[in-house]
N, C-alpha and C positions, 0 to 999 in steps of 0.2 A: 893558217892554223896556229894555235897558241904556242908559246915559246917552248914549252916542255916537249911537245911532240916534234918540234923541228930538230931535236937532237936525237930522235929515235931512228935507228937504222932498220929498215924493213926486214923482218926475219923471213927466212924461206922454210916452208913446211912441205914435206912430201904429201901428195894427195891422200894417201891412205890414212893419214892422221885425222882427217875430218870426214872420211867417207863412211858409207854404210858398213855395218859390221857389229856383231854382238856375240863374241865367242864366249864359251864357258872357261873361266879362269879361276883356279883355286876353289872349285865347287860353288861358285856364285851363279845363281840362277836369275837372270834378268828378264825372264819372260813375264809378260803382263797380259791380262785378259781384256779384249775389246778395246785395245788402244786406238784412239781416233787417228784417222789418216788425213784429215782435212785441215789440220793446223799448218798454215803455210811456212812458218818460220819460228825460231826462238831467238830472242835477244837477251844477252846475259850481262849483268852489271855486278860489281862488287869487288871483292878482295882476293886473296890467295886461294880461298876455297872455291873460286870459280875461274880464276885466271888460267887460260890455256896456252899462254905464250906471249902475251903483250909485253911483258917485262924482259923478254929474252935479251934484247940488245940495249937495255937501259943501264945507266950508271947507278946500280943499286945492288945491295946484298940480297934483296928479295927476289931471287931468281931460282929456277929449278930446271934449267935446261942442260943438266949434266947428270951422268950416272951417279947413284943408282935410281934416281927418279925415273919413272916410266918403265921400270923393269918388267912389270906385269901389265902394261898397257897393250892395246891391240897390236901395235907395231913394235913393242919392246924398245921404244925409242923415247928418250927424254925430251918431250915436246915443250916443257915449261910448266907442266902441271905439278902441283905440290902434293903428289901422291905416288905410291908405287904403281898405281894403275889409273883407274878412272876416278874422277871427282864425282860428288853427288850430282852436280849439274850435268855431267856426261850421262849418268844413268837416267836422269829425267828426260834428256834428249832422246835416249834410246827408247824409253817408254812411249814417247810421242811418235816414234818411228820416223824421226828426222835425222838427216846427216848432222854430224857434230859441227856446230857453227865455228868457222875459223876465227882466230884472233883478228880484230879489226886492223891491226898493224901489219898483217900479212898480205901478200899479193893476192891470195885466194879470196880474201874478203872483198876485194875490188873486182875480181874476175867473176865472182858468183854472188852478186848483190842481193838476189832474191831469196837466198837460203838462210838469212839471218846473220848475226855477227856477235862476237864476244868482245865486250868492252872492258871486262874486269881486269883489275891490275893489283898485283900483290903489294901489300902495304897501304893500299887506299882505304879510306873510311868515308864517313858522311861529311866530316869537316875537311876543308882544303888542306890544312896543315898536318893532319893526322898522317903519320908514317914518314914525315920528312927526315927523321933521324936515320931511316934506312936508305935513303937516296931517292932517285927519281921514281915517279909512278904517275899513273893517270888518276887524278883525284875523282871523287864522286861527281862533282860538277862538270869536270872535263869529260867524263864518260857520257854524261847527258848531252854535252855539246857535240860529241861524236855521233850520238844517236840522232840528233837533229840534222847533222850533216848527212847521215845515211838516209833520213827521211827526204831531204831535198834531192838526193840522188835518185831515190825511187820515184819521186814525182816527175823528175826529168825523163825517166825511162818509161814510166807506166801511165803517167797522167795523174791528176789529183784524185779522181774518184777511185781508180784501181789501187793507188798507193794507200789511200785511206782505208779501203776494205782490207788490204793486206795487213796493215798495222792493227786494225781493229780485231782481226781474227788470230793474229800471232800471239804467242805467249812471251811475256817479259818475266825474267827470273832475276831477282835481286837478293844478293847475299852480302850484307854489309853491316857495319856497326861494331864488329868485334875489335877491329884495330883501333877504333876510337877509345876503347878501354885499354887494350894491350899496349899500344904504341902512342898513347896520349895521356889519358887521365890517370891511369895507375902509375905510369912511369914519369909523370910530370914533364912531358916533352914539349908542351906548348903553353901559352898564356891561359888558354881555356881550361887547362888542367888545374889551375889555381882556384877555379870555382868550386863551391860546395857541390856535393854530388847531385842534389835535386836541381840546382841551376844548370849544371852540365848536362844532365839528362834532358831538361827542357830545351836546352840549346840544340841537342842532337835531334830531338823529335820535331822541333819547329823547322830546323834546316831540312830534315828529311821530308817533311810534309811539303815544303816548297819545291823540293826536287820532284816529288811525285806529281805535283800540280803541273809542272812543266811537261812531264811525260803524258799526262792526261790531255793537256792542251795540244800536244803533238799527235794525238790520236790513239794512244794506248788505252785499252779497255780491259784486257785480261792480264793481270799482273800478280805474280806469286812473290810475296815478300817473306823471306825467312827470318824468324827470330834468331837471336844470338844463342849459341849453344853454351853449355856450362864451362866457360873458359877456365874456371878455377880447378877443373879436373884434368886439364891438359898436362902432360908430363913436365913442361917447363915450370908450371906453378907448383907442382909437387916438389920438384927440385928446389925451387926458390924458397919454399916454406920449410925445407929440411924435415919434412914428415918422415917418420919411420914406419908408418902404418898404411900409407897410400891414401890417406884422407884428402879429399878435395879441399881447396882453399875456399871455404864457404863465404867468406866476406866478399871475395871477388864475384862469386856466383850470385850473391844477393844484389850487388850493383847491377849486374846484367839482367837479372830477373825483373828488377824494377823497370828497366828500359823496355823489356818485352811486354810488361803490363801496359805501359804507356803506348807502345806501338800498336797493340791490339785495339786499344780504345781509340787511338787516332785513326786507324783504318776503318773502324766502324763508322766514325763520324765522316770520314772522307767519302765513303760509299754512299752515305745518306745524302750528302751535299752535292754529289756529282752524278748526273744522269748517265746510266749505262755503265758506270764504273764497277768493276769487280776486282778490286785490289785486295787480295786475300792474304791473311796471315797464315803461315805454315810453321808449326812448332817443330823444332829439332831437339829441344832441350831434353825432353823425357827419353827419347831414344838414345841419345849420346850418353846421358847420365846413367841410364840403365845398363848400357853396354860397358861403361867404365866400372860400375859397381858390381854388376852381375854378368861378367863376360861369358861364363859357362852357359847361360841361357841362350846365347847366340852362337855357340860353337867356338868361342874364343877361349884361350887359356890365360891370356894376360890382358887386363883392362887398364893398367896404370902406367906401363913402361913403353916408351917409344921403341919401335923395331930398329930404327936407325938414329942413333944419337950417342952421346957420351955422358958420363957422370951419372949421378943417382937418377933413376927412372928414365935415363936417356934424355933428360930435359935440359942439360947444361950446354948443349951444342947443337948447331944445325947438322943435318945429314949432309956430309961432304964427300964421302968415299964409299965405294962398294964394300970395303973392308969393315965398315961400321954396321952393316946390315945384320939383323938377327938371323938365327938359323932357320926359323919357320915364320915368314911374314904373315901368312894367313891366320896365324894364331893370335896376332896382336890387334887390338882395337886401334891403337895409334901407330901411324907410320913414322912421323917425326915429332918434334917437340910441341907442335901445335896442331898438326893435321891428322885426321883419321885415315885409316888404311883403305885400300881398294875394297875389301870386303865390308868394312864398316860403312863406307859411303853407300854401298848398295842397300844396306838396312835403313840408313837415313833416308835415302831416296824413295824407298818403298813407303815409308811413313808419309813423306811429302806427297807422293803420288796418290795413294789410296788409303790413308790412315783410317783405322777403324773408328776412331773418335776425332773427327775434324775440329771439334770445339775444345780440345784439350788445353789445359792451362799448364804453366811451367812449374817446375819444382820450386818450392819455397815462394810461390807466387804471393804477392802482397794484395792482389785483387781477389775479391769474392765473387765477381761477376764472370759468367761464362759466356763467351761469344762464339757463335757458330759461323764458320767460314767453309767455303767450298774446298775440296781437295783439288790438286792440279788436274787429275783425271776428269773431275766434274767441270772444272774451269775450261778445259780443252773442248769438252762436249757442248758447251753453251753455244746456242745459235743467236747471234746478235744481229739486229737490223739497223741500228742507228750507226752513223758514221761521224 
């Protein structure tokens, strides 16, 4: 295995962290209608918005395996999720009526190889060097390498045909790209960040398309690709901009919006060029932006300040201690300086799962073309015959 992973100490999770369960917490209703039961597994890729514990034993500041993270999770345990409770990917897994996929670096992922796996790693991005300033992580390409390793394991246990059918019918969930802006281009952390934005954007999309090609070649057919959310509305960027009115940093949002436009166009082309491919774009921009600007419409009272943080808008520090937690976490859209709260993640997941308008475009979109993609609910219900 590649050098980075050789330094990782396998983390130990209690079984209830990835087992069945969907309690009511803070008034969140996770019930869905006609959720399919025949999706064999979910495989997750991406960054801290999907990492369920892969970074726990790495030499990095991008970890969340300590209180108060996880205070509202099923087990009330800090599993490594960057949330006070569930991440968006956890809610989607619930909607699919699947057990939560264990982190690939955990013993459970090896003990139960047929129930999927989580390869996501906090700090990771599309580019290999993204997030290096934070410490160790499993990069986007390395996550794909681990998926290929799991594919080989399945073939060894199930045979080629059964493994191919398993992967064809499984859902792949990819949430990446945000760190390529937050911890790369905006902060000038790598040589790639010296590129003009259009060239950097093209580099991201070309690299990401190559990664998707590898997944397709490995047998993936049902893939949900999340666009990047309005990064400029996160408490960290409100703090960074010294705004006194809670206005989002729209220059940052514009960069991300242009990436989302290109991502949609790339996925349309990808599906047209690859038989049986259903690599769908799922927009999270509008939901997050709307919650941040109009929190009362969702039952929140605060749309700009992190529940757990320091300084203006709670955006000047990571969440490091239970003493930093706000009085009423369910009232906040944001949990920490970058990540939505447990309740907010539920709203985001519902849009991804069964959004009313699956062809939605992003706020401030530079594209005038509307592309229609399946929701994850529709994606899960597809009956495919090609392997």
